[in-house]
C-alpha positions in Angstrom: 94.2 79.6 87.0 93.5 82.2 89.6 90.3 84.3 89.7 90.5 88.1 88.9 90.2 89.0 92.6 92.7 86.4 93.6 96.5 86.7 94.1 99.5 84.6 95.0 101.2 86.1 98.0 105.0 86.0 97.3 107.9 85.9 99.8 110.9 88.0 99.1 114.1 86.0 98.4 115.8 87.3 101.6 114.2 88.0 105.0 115.0 91.4 106.5 114.5 90.1 110.1 113.9 86.7 111.7 112.7 86.9 115.3 113.5 84.0 117.6 111.1 84.2 120.6 111.6 82.3 123.9 109.6 82.1 127.0 110.5 85.6 128.1 108.3 87.0 125.3 105.2 85.4 126.7 106.0 85.7 130.4 104.6 89.3 130.8 101.2 87.9 130.0 101.5 85.3 132.7 102.6 82.3 130.7 104.8 80.4 133.2 108.5 79.8 132.6 109.7 76.3 132.2 111.1 76.3 135.8 107.7 77.2 137.2 105.7 74.4 135.6 106.7 71.5 137.9 106.1 73.5 141.1 102.6 74.4 139.7 101.9 70.7 139.1 103.0 69.7 142.6 101.4 72.7 144.3 98.5 72.0 146.6 96.8 75.1 145.1 96.2 73.3 141.7 93.4 71.2 143.0 92.1 70.4 139.5 95.4 68.7 138.8 95.8 66.9 142.1 92.2 65.6 141.9 92.5 64.3 138.3 93.6 60.9 137.0 96.4 62.3 135.0 97.6 64.6 137.8 97.6 61.9 140.5 99.6 59.5 138.3 102.3 62.1 137.5 102.6 63.4 141.1 102.8 59.8 142.4 105.6 59.0 139.9 107.6 62.1 140.9 107.1 61.4 144.6 108.4 57.8 144.1 111.5 58.8 142.1 112.5 62.4 143.0 112.9 64.5 146.1 111.7 68.1 146.5 110.9 70.6 149.2 107.9 72.9 148.7 108.8 75.1 151.7 112.3 75.7 150.4 111.1 76.0 146.8 113.5 73.2 145.7 112.3 71.1 142.8 113.8 68.8 140.2 114.3 70.3 136.8 111.6 69.4 134.3 114.3 68.3 131.9 115.5 65.8 134.5 112.1 64.3 134.9 111.6 63.9 131.1 115.2 62.7 130.7 114.5 60.0 133.3 111.3 58.9 131.5 113.1 59.1 128.1 115.9 56.9 129.2 113.6 53.9 129.9 111.6 54.6 126.7 114.6 54.7 124.5 116.1 51.6 126.2 112.8 49.8 125.9 113.1 48.9 129.6 110.8 49.0 132.7 111.8 50.8 135.8 110.2 48.2 138.1 107.0 46.1 138.4 105.0 49.3 139.1 106.5 51.4 136.3 106.6 49.1 133.3 107.8 50.4 129.9 104.2 50.9 128.8 103.3 52.8 132.0 106.3 55.1 131.5 105.3 55.9 128.0 101.8 56.7 129.3 103.3 58.9 132.1 105.3 60.9 129.6 102.2 61.7 127.6 100.4 62.5 130.9 103.1 65.0 131.8 103.0 66.6 128.4 99.3 67.0 128.7 99.7 68.7 132.1 102.2 71.1 130.6 99.6 71.8 127.8 96.9 72.3 130.5 99.0 74.7 132.6 100.3 76.8 129.7 96.7 77.0 128.3 95.5 78.5 131.5 97.3 81.8 130.6 96.5 81.8 126.9 92.9 82.9 126.8 93.4 86.6 127.3 94.7 89.1 124.7 98.3 90.2 124.8 98.9 94.0 124.6 102.6 93.4 124.1 102.3 91.1 121.1 99.7 93.6 119.8 102.3 96.4 120.0 104.8 94.1 118.3 102.4 93.4 115.3 101.6 97.1 115.1 105.3 97.8 114.5 105.5 95.0 111.9 102.5 96.6 110.1 104.0 100.1 110.2 107.7 99.4 109.5 108.4 96.1 107.7 106.4 93.0 106.9 109.3 91.2 105.4 109.9 89.3 108.6 109.4 85.8 109.9 109.2 84.4 113.5 110.7 81.3 114.9 109.1 80.7 118.3 109.9 78.1 120.9 106.7 78.7 122.9 103.6 76.5 122.9 101.2 79.3 123.7 99.1 81.0 121.0 99.3 84.6 122.3 101.4 85.7 119.3 98.8 84.5 116.8 95.8 85.7 118.7 97.3 89.2 118.7 97.5 89.1 114.9 93.8 89.1 114.3 93.5 92.9 113.5 95.9 92.4 110.6 94.0 89.4 109.1 93.1 89.7 105.4 93.8 93.4 104.9 97.5 93.3 105.9 98.5 89.7 106.3 98.1 86.0 106.7 99.7 83.6 109.1 101.7 80.8 107.5 102.5 78.0 109.9 104.7 76.4 107.3 103.0 73.0 107.6 100.1 71.4 105.7 97.0 71.5 107.9 93.9 69.4 107.5 92.0 72.7 107.4 93.2 73.3 103.9 91.7 70.1 102.5 88.2 70.6 100.9 86.8 67.3 102.1 83.3 66.7 103.4 84.6 65.3 106.6 86.6 68.6 107.2 83.9 71.1 106.2 83.7 72.4 109.8 87.4 73.2 109.8 87.9 74.9 106.4 88.0 78.4 107.9 91.8 78.7 107.9 93.1 80.1 104.7 96.2 78.6 103.1 98.5 81.6 102.3 100.5 79.5 99.8 97.5 79.3 97.5 95.8 82.2 95.8 93.8 84.3 98.2 91.0 86.7 97.7 92.1 90.3 97.7 89.9 93.3 98.5 90.3 96.5 96.5 92.2 98.2 99.4 94.0 95.2 100.7 97.8 94.6 100.5 98.4 91.5 102.6 101.8 89.8 103.2 102.4 86.2 104.3 104.1 86.0 107.7 105.8 82.7 108.7 105.3 81.7 112.3 107.5 78.6 112.8 106.7 76.9 116.1 109.7 74.6 116.5 108.4 73.0 119.7 104.8 72.6 118.6 101.7 74.5 119.6 98.7 74.2 121.9 96.3 74.6 119.0 97.7 71.8 116.9 96.2 68.3 117.2 98.1 65.5 115.6 96.7 62.2 114.2 99.3 59.5 114.2 97.1 57.4 111.9 96.8 59.7 108.9 99.9 61.7 110.0 98.1 65.0 109.7 97.6 68.1 111.9 94.3 69.8 112.6 94.4 73.5 113.6 91.8 74.4 116.3 92.6 78.1 117.2 90.0 78.4 119.9 89.8 74.8 121.2 92.9 74.1 123.3 91.3 72.5 126.4 92.3 69.0 127.7 90.2 66.8 130.0 92.6 65.8 132.8 90.5 62.8 133.7 90.8 61.1 130.3 93.4 63.1 128.5 91.0 63.9 125.7 91.0 67.2 123.7 87.7 69.0 124.3 85.7 71.2 122.0 82.7 73.3 122.7 79.5 73.9 120.6 78.3 77.4 120.0 76.2 79.0 121.4 75.0 76.3 124.0 78.7 75.6 125.0 78.3 71.9 125.3 81.6 70.0 125.3 82.6 67.2 123.1 85.7 65.1 122.5 87.9 65.7 119.5 88.9 62.8 117.3 90.4 62.8 113.8 87.6 63.7 111.4 89.2 61.4 108.7 89.7 58.1 110.6 88.3 58.6 114.2 91.7 58.2 115.8 92.3 60.0 119.1 94.4 63.1 118.7 97.8 63.5 120.3 99.4 66.6 121.6 101.9 68.2 119.3 104.4 69.9 121.7 108.0 68.9 122.2 108.6 68.5 125.9 111.8 69.8 127.6 114.3 67.0 127.8 118.0 66.4 127.5 117.1 63.5 125.1 115.1 65.2 122.4 114.0 63.3 119.3 113.4 65.4 116.2 112.1 62.8 113.9 108.4 63.6 114.4 107.2 64.4 110.8 105.8 67.9 111.6 108.8 68.9 113.8 111.2 67.7 111.1 109.5 69.8 108.5 109.5 72.9 110.8 113.3 72.5 111.4 113.9 72.4 107.6 111.8 75.6 107.2 113.7 77.3 110.1 117.0 76.4 108.5 116.1 78.1 105.3 114.9 81.2 107.1 118.1 81.5 109.2 120.3 81.1 106.1 118.3 83.8 104.2 118.1 86.3 107.1 119.8 89.7 107.0 119.2 90.1 110.7 118.4 87.6 113.6 116.7 89.0 116.8 116.6 86.7 119.8 113.9 87.9 122.2 113.5 86.5 125.8 115.4 83.4 125.0 118.2 82.1 127.4 119.6 79.4 125.0 119.1 76.7 127.6 121.6 73.9 127.9 118.8 71.5 127.2 118.3 73.1 123.8 121.3 71.7 122.1 119.2 71.2 119.0 118.7 74.9 118.8 122.4 75.7 119.2 123.2 73.1 116.5 120.6 74.7 114.2 122.2 78.1 114.4 125.8 76.8 114.4 125.0 75.1 111.1 122.8 77.8 109.4 123.8 81.2 110.7 126.0 83.1 108.3 128.9 85.2 109.6 127.7 88.4 108.0 124.2 88.1 109.5 123.5 90.8 112.1 122.5 89.4 115.5 120.6 91.2 118.3 119.8 89.7 121.7 116.9 91.2 123.7 117.0 89.8 127.2 116.6 91.3 130.7 119.0 88.7 132.2 122.1 90.0 130.5 125.0 88.3 132.2 128.4 86.8 131.4 126.9 83.3 131.2 124.2 84.4 128.7 126.8 86.2 126.6 129.0 83.2 126.5 126.2 81.0 125.3 125.4 83.4 122.4 129.1 84.1 121.6 129.4 80.4 121.0 127.0 80.6 118.0 127.6 84.1 116.5 130.1 87.0 116.4 129.5 90.7 116.6 126.3 90.4 118.7 124.5 93.5 119.9 122.9 93.1 123.4 120.0 95.0 124.8 119.5 94.6 128.6 115.7 94.8 128.5 112.6 92.6 128.5 110.2 92.0 125.6 107.6 94.4 127.0 110.1 97.2 127.3 111.3 96.6 123.7 107.8 96.9 122.2 107.1 100.0 124.3 110.0 102.0 122.8 108.9 103.0 119.4 112.3 104.3 118.1 114.2 101.2 119.2 111.5 98.9 117.8 111.6 100.7 114.5 115.4 100.3 114.3 115.1 96.6 115.1 112.3 95.9 112.7 113.6 97.9 109.8 
């Protein structure tokens, strides 16, 4: 039974708009594109990476097994490095005496943590572009959901001015934060929008699904209890030991995160770019099921800053299976070209293309109103 000031937030049967956001949506705020991550790891300018245990191990592995030229800006693709690691992991083989199977498993996790570290460097500031996006949602239409392939948390951080009065974020997974256990009392601040929420006299909130198909910097996964902890403000990784770090307030002393329920060391929950992706991780599987339902029930799909990479065959398969022929499709991308159109034409018909970047889209009020409505 709900209290008099509590209310269940209901989703409408159909979604007016489903946004699908790629790296181009976060690039204006400095979040690196996938092709820029490996050069940043190998750059001599990133001394904190080169001087760390994790950084040294990954750089040594790449130097031993790949060739690149910093002066000519020629690097292997990140997908190729992960694909090479994944081959030996899936075959349960060692590369040689130096790179045993166990060492390769460790190196893959190290590389994932370096990606986490690099993306997080650009995630502390506020995004004016995502703020403009949320203002349009507030003004024109809250019956939307978002599928994002980005690890960063700029989208969610820009949502804070809407919290409680206008809306709640629904990550579409169960979080430890929802459980009212003594061990989790410090993390109960995140409200579950699928349970009754307290409503103020002038509040009219809507639940907004943010489905992060490739994981998130602020999710910590315990592979013992198979649960996810949300830490919106603590996303730091120690590059010496690979531990997640938190900071006390106000003295700002750091501590290492472990699972509050069983003491297990947390793992990252981001899906790395690779030609050999495994989608059987419990949280990722649940998110793909949720995304499938949203795509099927969408009146309009808007792709923003997403190039439909050849390595994302799982995304192509998702839309080939779930996208209905009558669904309106819009592509917002500043790299409009025949190759990009061919990729999108392979998954949908009657696509409307806008040759512009995300920051231009959110700056044009009339266009944004048409897209959101």
